[in-house]
C-alpha positions as CSV (number, residue, x, y, z in Angstrom):
1,M,-23.2,-32.5,24.8
2,M,-20.5,-30.0,24.1
3,I,-18.4,-31.9,26.6
4,E,-19.0,-36.0,25.0
5,L,-19.3,-33.4,21.6
6,L,-15.0,-32.4,22.1
7,P,-13.7,-35.4,19.6
8,V,-15.5,-34.1,17.2
9,W,-14.4,-30.9,17.1
10,M,-10.5,-31.8,17.7
11,F,-11.2,-33.3,13.9
12,V,-12.7,-30.5,13.0
13,V,-10.1,-28.0,14.7
14,L,-7.4,-30.2,13.4
15,A,-9.3,-29.7,9.7
16,V,-8.9,-26.0,9.5
17,L,-5.0,-25.6,10.7
18,L,-4.4,-28.5,8.2
19,F,-5.3,-26.9,5.6
20,S,-3.7,-23.9,7.2
21,G,0.5,-24.6,5.8
22,L,1.2,-25.1,9.5
23,P,3.7,-28.0,9.5
24,V,1.9,-31.2,10.6
25,A,3.8,-32.0,13.7
26,F,2.6,-29.1,15.0
27,V,-0.3,-28.9,13.9
28,L,-1.2,-32.5,15.3
29,G,0.5,-32.4,18.6
30,G,-0.9,-29.1,19.3
31,T,-4.4,-29.5,19.3
32,G,-4.1,-32.3,21.2
33,L,-2.6,-30.1,23.6
34,A,-5.3,-27.5,23.6
35,F,-7.9,-29.3,23.8
36,W,-6.3,-31.3,26.9
37,L,-6.3,-28.0,28.2
38,L,-9.8,-27.3,27.8
39,A,-11.4,-30.5,28.9
40,V,-8.9,-29.5,32.7
41,G,-10.3,-26.5,32.6
42,L,-13.6,-27.4,32.2
43,G,-13.1,-30.2,34.8
44,I,-12.9,-33.5,33.0
45,E,-9.3,-34.5,33.0
46,N,-6.6,-34.3,36.2
47,H,-3.8,-32.1,35.5
48,L,-1.6,-35.5,36.5
49,S,-2.9,-37.1,32.8
50,F,-0.3,-34.9,30.7
51,F,2.1,-37.2,32.2
52,L,-0.2,-39.2,30.0
53,V,0.2,-38.8,27.0
54,V,3.8,-37.6,28.0
55,G,4.3,-41.6,28.9
56,R,3.0,-42.9,25.8
57,I,4.8,-40.9,23.4
58,F,8.2,-42.5,25.1
59,G,6.5,-45.8,25.0
60,E,4.8,-46.0,21.2
61,V,7.6,-42.9,19.4
62,V,10.9,-42.9,21.6
63,D,11.7,-46.1,23.4
64,N,10.1,-48.9,20.2
65,L,12.7,-50.1,18.7
66,V,10.3,-51.5,15.5
67,L,11.0,-48.1,14.5
68,V,14.8,-48.1,14.0
69,A,14.0,-49.6,10.9
70,I,12.8,-46.8,9.5
71,P,16.0,-44.4,9.5
72,M,17.6,-47.5,7.5
73,F,15.3,-47.6,4.8
74,I,15.1,-44.3,4.1
75,L,18.8,-43.9,4.2
76,M,18.9,-46.8,2.1
77,G,16.7,-45.1,-0.9
78,T,19.1,-42.5,0.0
79,A,22.8,-43.8,-0.9
80,L,21.6,-45.4,-4.2
81,E,19.8,-43.0,-5.5
82,K,22.6,-41.4,-4.9
83,S,24.9,-43.9,-6.0
84,G,23.5,-43.6,-9.7
85,I,23.1,-47.1,-9.9
86,A,19.3,-46.4,-10.9
87,S,20.1,-44.7,-13.9
88,D,22.5,-47.3,-14.8
89,L,19.0,-49.9,-13.9
90,L,16.7,-48.0,-16.7
91,A,19.3,-47.9,-19.6
92,T,19.3,-52.1,-19.0
93,L,15.5,-52.0,-19.1
94,Q,15.6,-50.2,-21.6
95,V,17.5,-53.0,-24.0
96,L,16.3,-55.8,-22.6
97,T,12.7,-54.5,-23.3
98,R,13.5,-52.2,-27.0
99,R,11.7,-55.1,-29.1
100,V,7.8,-54.6,-27.0
101,P,5.6,-51.9,-27.1
102,G,6.2,-49.1,-24.8
103,G,9.1,-50.6,-24.3
104,L,9.9,-47.9,-22.8
105,A,7.1,-47.0,-20.2
106,L,7.4,-51.3,-19.1
107,S,10.6,-50.4,-17.9
108,V,10.0,-47.4,-16.1
109,T,7.3,-49.1,-14.5
110,L,9.9,-52.2,-13.9
111,L,12.2,-49.9,-12.5
112,G,9.7,-47.7,-10.3
113,I,9.0,-51.6,-8.7
114,I,13.0,-52.2,-8.2
115,M,13.0,-49.0,-6.6
116,A,10.4,-50.2,-4.5
117,A,11.8,-53.0,-2.6
118,T,14.8,-50.2,-2.4
119,T,13.1,-47.7,-0.8
120,G,10.2,-47.0,0.1
121,I,11.2,-42.9,-0.3
122,I,7.6,-41.9,-2.8
123,G,8.8,-37.6,-3.1
124,A,12.8,-39.5,-4.0
125,S,11.5,-42.2,-6.8
126,V,9.0,-40.2,-8.5
127,V,12.5,-37.2,-9.3
128,M,14.4,-39.4,-9.6
129,M,12.7,-41.0,-12.5
130,T,11.1,-37.7,-14.1
131,L,14.9,-36.5,-14.3
132,M,16.0,-39.7,-15.6
133,A,12.8,-40.6,-18.5
134,L,10.3,-38.4,-19.1
135,P,13.1,-36.0,-21.1
136,V,14.4,-39.0,-22.8
137,M,10.5,-40.6,-23.2
138,V,9.3,-36.8,-25.0
139,E,12.3,-36.9,-26.8
140,R,11.3,-40.8,-28.7
141,G,7.5,-38.5,-29.2
142,Y,5.5,-40.5,-25.8
143,D,2.7,-39.1,-25.6
144,N,3.4,-36.4,-22.8
145,R,-0.2,-38.0,-20.9
146,L,1.5,-41.5,-21.2
147,A,4.6,-41.2,-19.8
148,T,4.0,-38.5,-16.8
149,G,0.8,-41.3,-15.1
150,T,3.6,-44.6,-16.2
151,I,5.9,-42.9,-14.3
152,A,4.1,-40.7,-11.4
153,A,2.4,-44.1,-10.7
154,S,5.7,-46.6,-10.6
155,G,7.0,-44.3,-8.5
156,T,4.5,-44.7,-5.9
157,L,5.2,-48.2,-6.0
158,G,6.7,-48.0,-2.7
159,I,4.5,-47.5,-0.5
160,L,2.9,-50.8,-0.9
161,I,5.7,-52.8,-1.6
162,P,8.3,-53.8,1.4
163,P,9.9,-52.8,2.5
164,S,7.9,-49.9,2.6
165,I,8.3,-47.4,5.6
166,M,4.2,-47.1,5.5
167,L,3.9,-50.6,6.4
168,V,6.2,-50.0,8.9
169,V,4.4,-47.1,10.8
170,M,1.3,-48.9,10.0
171,A,1.7,-52.5,12.0
172,D,3.2,-50.1,14.4
173,L,-0.4,-47.9,15.2
174,L,-2.2,-51.9,14.7
175,G,0.1,-53.5,17.0
176,T,1.0,-56.3,14.9
177,S,4.1,-57.8,13.4
178,V,6.2,-55.6,10.9
179,G,7.3,-59.0,8.8
180,T,3.4,-60.1,8.4
181,L,2.2,-57.3,6.7
182,F,4.7,-57.3,3.7
183,M,4.2,-60.1,3.2
184,A,0.2,-59.3,3.0
185,A,1.6,-56.4,0.9
186,I,3.5,-58.6,-1.7
187,G,0.8,-60.2,-3.7
188,P,-1.3,-57.1,-3.6
189,G,2.1,-55.6,-5.4
190,V,2.6,-57.5,-7.4
191,L,-1.2,-56.9,-8.1
192,L,-0.9,-53.7,-9.4
193,S,2.5,-53.9,-10.5
194,L,1.1,-57.1,-13.6
195,L,-2.3,-54.3,-14.2
196,Y,0.6,-51.4,-15.0
197,L,2.5,-53.9,-17.2
198,L,-0.8,-55.0,-18.4
199,Y,-2.5,-51.9,-18.9
200,I,1.4,-50.1,-21.0
201,Y,1.7,-52.7,-23.0
202,A,-2.5,-53.2,-24.3
203,R,-2.8,-48.9,-24.4
204,S,0.9,-48.9,-26.4
205,H,-0.1,-51.6,-28.8
206,L,-3.3,-50.0,-29.7
207,A,-1.6,-47.2,-30.2
208,P,1.9,-47.0,-31.0
209,H,1.9,-43.9,-32.1
210,L,2.2,-43.0,-28.1
211,A,4.9,-45.4,-28.0
212,P,7.5,-45.4,-30.7
213,P,9.8,-48.2,-30.0
214,M,13.3,-47.6,-29.2
215,P,16.0,-48.1,-32.9
216,R,17.6,-50.9,-32.7
217,S,20.6,-49.8,-32.7
218,E,21.2,-48.3,-29.2
219,G,22.5,-50.9,-26.7
220,P,24.9,-53.7,-26.2
221,E,26.8,-54.8,-30.1
222,S,26.8,-58.1,-28.2
223,W,25.5,-60.5,-26.8
224,A,28.4,-60.7,-24.3
225,A,28.2,-56.4,-23.6
226,L,24.5,-57.1,-22.3
227,A,26.0,-59.4,-19.9
228,R,28.2,-57.6,-18.5
229,M,25.6,-54.7,-18.6
230,V,22.9,-56.8,-16.9
231,A,25.5,-58.3,-14.0
232,S,26.6,-54.7,-13.7
233,S,23.4,-53.3,-13.2
234,L,21.0,-55.5,-12.9
235,V,22.4,-57.7,-10.4
236,P,23.3,-56.1,-7.6
237,P,20.3,-54.0,-6.8
238,V,18.6,-57.7,-6.7
239,V,21.2,-59.1,-4.9
240,L,20.1,-56.2,-2.2
241,I,16.3,-57.5,-2.0
242,I,16.7,-60.7,-1.6
243,L,19.4,-60.0,1.3
244,V,16.7,-57.9,2.9
245,L,13.4,-59.2,2.6
246,G,14.3,-62.9,2.3
247,S,16.4,-62.0,5.9
248,I,13.1,-61.0,7.0
249,F,10.6,-64.1,5.2
250,A,13.3,-66.2,6.4
251,G,13.1,-66.2,9.7
252,F,17.0,-64.6,10.1
253,A,16.4,-61.3,11.0
254,T,13.5,-59.2,11.9
255,P,12.6,-55.7,9.5
256,T,14.7,-54.3,11.0
257,E,18.1,-56.1,11.4
258,A,16.7,-56.7,7.8
259,S,17.0,-52.7,7.3
260,G,20.3,-52.1,8.7
261,V,21.6,-55.1,6.4
262,G,19.2,-52.6,3.2
263,A,21.5,-49.6,4.4
264,A,25.3,-51.2,5.1
265,G,24.0,-53.5,1.7
266,A,22.8,-49.7,-0.3
267,I,26.1,-48.3,1.0
268,L,28.5,-50.6,-0.1
269,L,27.3,-50.4,-3.4
270,A,27.0,-47.1,-4.1
271,L,30.9,-47.7,-3.0
272,A,31.7,-50.3,-5.2
273,K,30.1,-48.0,-8.2
274,G,33.2,-45.3,-6.9
275,R,30.6,-42.8,-6.9
276,L,30.4,-41.9,-3.1
277,D,32.3,-38.9,-2.3
278,R,32.6,-36.8,0.8
279,A,30.3,-34.7,-0.9
280,G,28.1,-36.9,-1.7
281,W,27.5,-38.7,1.8
282,R,27.1,-35.7,2.8
283,E,24.3,-35.3,1.3
284,I,23.3,-38.4,1.8
285,M,22.7,-38.2,5.3
286,D,22.2,-34.3,5.4
287,R,19.1,-35.9,3.5
288,T,18.8,-39.0,5.3
289,T,18.4,-36.4,8.7
290,L,15.8,-34.1,8.1
291,T,13.8,-37.3,6.4
292,T,14.1,-39.0,9.7
293,A,13.1,-36.2,11.8
294,M,10.2,-35.1,10.0
295,L,8.4,-38.2,10.3
296,F,9.8,-38.6,13.5
297,G,8.1,-35.3,14.4
298,I,5.0,-36.1,13.0
299,F,4.9,-39.1,14.9
300,V,5.1,-37.4,18.5
301,G,2.8,-34.9,17.3
302,A,0.0,-38.1,16.0
303,T,0.5,-39.3,19.9
304,A,0.0,-36.5,21.6
305,F,-3.9,-35.9,19.6
306,S,-4.7,-39.7,19.6
307,Y,-4.6,-39.9,22.9
308,V,-6.0,-36.8,24.2
309,F,-8.7,-38.6,21.7
310,A,-8.8,-41.5,23.4
311,L,-8.8,-39.6,26.7
312,L,-11.9,-37.8,26.2
313,G,-13.8,-40.6,25.3
314,G,-13.9,-40.2,21.0
315,H,-13.2,-44.1,20.4
316,D,-16.6,-44.6,22.4
317,L,-17.9,-42.0,20.3
318,I,-17.3,-44.0,17.0
319,V,-18.1,-47.1,18.6
320,Q,-21.8,-46.0,19.3
321,F,-22.0,-43.9,16.2
322,V,-21.3,-46.9,14.0
323,E,-23.8,-49.3,16.5
324,A,-26.9,-46.5,15.4
325,L,-26.1,-46.5,11.9
326,G,-27.1,-50.5,11.9
327,A,-25.0,-51.0,9.7
328,G,-23.2,-54.3,8.2
329,P,-19.3,-55.0,8.0
330,W,-19.3,-55.1,4.8
331,S,-20.9,-51.6,4.4
332,I,-18.5,-49.9,7.2
333,L,-15.3,-51.6,5.5
334,L,-17.2,-49.3,2.3
335,I,-17.5,-46.7,4.9
336,L,-13.8,-46.4,5.3
337,M,-12.1,-47.0,2.2
338,V,-14.3,-44.0,0.8
339,V,-13.8,-42.0,4.3
340,V,-9.5,-42.9,2.9
341,F,-9.9,-41.8,-0.1
342,A,-11.7,-39.1,0.4
343,L,-9.1,-37.6,2.7
344,G,-6.0,-38.9,-0.3
345,F,-7.4,-35.7,-1.7
346,F,-6.5,-33.5,0.5
347,F,-3.8,-35.6,3.5
348,Y,-0.5,-37.3,2.8
349,W,-0.4,-40.4,3.9
350,I,1.3,-40.3,7.2
351,Q,-1.2,-37.9,8.1
352,I,-4.6,-39.9,7.5
353,T,-2.3,-43.4,8.8
354,L,-1.7,-41.6,11.9
355,I,-5.0,-40.2,12.6
356,V,-7.6,-43.1,11.1
357,L,-5.4,-46.1,12.2
358,P,-5.6,-45.6,15.6
359,V,-9.5,-44.4,15.8
360,F,-11.1,-46.8,13.1
361,A,-8.6,-50.1,14.4
362,P,-10.4,-51.1,17.4
363,V,-14.2,-50.6,15.5
364,I,-12.7,-53.1,12.2
365,R,-10.9,-55.7,15.2
366,A,-14.7,-56.4,16.7
367,L,-16.1,-57.0,12.8
368,D,-17.1,-60.0,11.8
369,F,-17.2,-60.5,8.3
370,G,-18.2,-64.5,8.1
371,G,-15.9,-66.4,6.5
372,H,-15.2,-64.3,4.3
373,V,-11.6,-64.1,5.5
374,P,-10.1,-67.7,5.7
375,W,-7.3,-66.5,8.3
376,P,-10.0,-64.6,10.8
377,E,-6.7,-63.6,13.2
378,L,-5.6,-62.2,10.2
379,T,-8.0,-59.6,9.0
380,I,-6.1,-56.9,10.5
381,P,-3.7,-57.2,8.2
382,W,-5.8,-57.6,5.4
383,F,-7.3,-54.2,6.3
384,A,-4.2,-51.9,6.8
385,V,-3.3,-53.5,2.8
386,L,-6.4,-52.7,1.9
387,V,-5.9,-48.9,3.6
388,A,-2.3,-49.1,2.2
389,V,-3.9,-50.4,-1.6
390,N,-6.3,-47.1,-1.1
391,L,-4.1,-44.8,-0.6
392,Q,-1.4,-45.6,-3.5
393,T,-4.1,-43.2,-4.9
394,S,-3.6,-40.4,-2.6
395,F,-0.3,-39.6,-4.4
396,L,-2.3,-39.4,-7.7
397,T,-4.9,-37.5,-6.8
398,P,-5.4,-33.7,-7.7
399,P,-6.0,-31.6,-5.3
400,F,-3.0,-32.6,-3.4
401,G,-1.4,-35.2,-4.8
402,F,1.9,-34.8,-3.9
403,A,3.3,-37.0,-6.4
404,L,2.3,-35.0,-8.8
405,F,3.9,-32.1,-7.5
406,Y,7.1,-33.4,-7.1
407,M,7.2,-34.3,-11.2
408,K,5.8,-31.2,-12.6
409,G,8.3,-29.5,-11.1
410,V,11.3,-31.5,-12.8
411,A,9.5,-31.8,-15.8
412,P,10.6,-30.6,-19.1
413,A,9.1,-27.0,-20.3
414,G,6.5,-28.3,-22.7
415,V,4.9,-30.6,-20.4
416,K,2.1,-28.9,-18.6
417,M,-0.1,-29.8,-15.2
418,Q,-3.1,-30.4,-18.0
419,H,-1.0,-33.1,-19.2
420,I,-0.5,-35.2,-16.1
421,Y,-3.7,-34.9,-14.6
422,A,-5.4,-36.5,-17.1
423,G,-2.4,-39.2,-17.7
424,I,-3.1,-40.3,-13.9
425,V,-7.2,-41.1,-14.7
426,P,-6.9,-44.3,-16.0
427,F,-3.4,-45.2,-13.2
428,V,-5.8,-44.3,-10.8
429,L,-8.9,-46.7,-12.2
430,L,-6.2,-49.0,-12.1
431,Q,-5.4,-48.4,-8.3
432,I,-9.4,-48.8,-7.3
433,L,-10.1,-52.1,-9.2
434,G,-6.4,-53.6,-7.4
435,L,-8.4,-52.4,-3.8
436,V,-11.5,-54.0,-5.1
437,L,-9.4,-57.7,-6.4
438,V,-8.0,-57.6,-2.6
439,M,-11.4,-56.4,-1.2
440,A,-12.9,-59.1,-3.0
441,W,-10.4,-61.9,-2.8
442,P,-7.9,-61.6,0.7
443,E,-6.2,-64.8,-0.3
444,I,-4.6,-62.6,-2.4
445,A,-2.8,-60.6,0.7
446,L,-3.3,-63.4,3.3
447,W,-2.2,-66.8,1.1
448,L,1.3,-65.5,1.8
449,P,0.9,-64.4,5.7
450,A,-1.2,-66.7,6.5
451,R,1.7,-69.9,4.7
452,M,4.2,-68.5,6.4
453,E,3.1,-69.0,10.0
């Protein structure tokens, strides 16, 4: 019995060590290695199977050309942040929305949408928007809860809206096309964005004191000046988004190739702005290298963990457990969504995806939703998008909501942690609503990839 339950003990040990504060890559790889050694010691594994683990790591991580897109997208986001393009964008959006209730909060949300489609780096987006927008919102008399909730929620859209690094990782883990996942995520990303915008508008309209308007005296004095402002700050990043995503959806480039186009475009924009000196370039490369090394270290550790888990019969154990439950496909899907939501309270998205997806993907492939999914061949992309929408909450839910700590670390002194916690509650509820809508109507996610194929 103990031998049969070794995969269960792997998860128990992993959960304990993840709370220890040790580097996640070492925890994942170390747990996998320890249980492989235990299996060899118990005589249920051959010591030569170690080379199978190494081969899996090489084949799935080292030799995987799809993952080349990750450092390129990281470089693109870092270059856009350092070039000051985001701050220029926010200033322009404020002017364009100054007559709308909650115009500044709406501008921050629109900036989050645009930055999500150009970076996908949550930590950088949240910190950057907090530094740029939160002091201005506080100075203008915005309610601290509305201001912090808006920034935190819009800053995390990059996990879902393409070109999301998480979608690249998911596609690799699930053995599906990155382009298909990118297209499937556009509908849910637009849905969440609209829910945020509608909530902010309604809240600001019903309670104007929470979001005082921008003075009419601020901004360009003529239409010509406004046009120049829009052309210099709004058009370039939009063109970059079109080049990256348009080349993928039109079939001109693979996501890996498009990531190179995006990185080159971001560097050219930074050079055109005259804001990329030698020190700035060194910082961009340092941050890109460190972030990439951290992600790939986790990939290696997670690959080792998941392969040892499979060697010990973990996948068979899960299938047997699901069959013993006697639950239908919807019950199983709801259980998985609740598990992912609960894990989001404690773990980072990459830990959840690298552990959960390889384990539960075979279960989802075996389920029949009875025609609820109009295109059955797209069931896996639908499931991936459901997990992605669900993981939006992992950045916002305490006690380990990473976006909340990013924000608190750079927020003005008057903004307390309780303001941030209270501010994110409506947006987490909106995320859950978005998840329910995509679950009830798969067409929201699958209509575009079905039409493109």
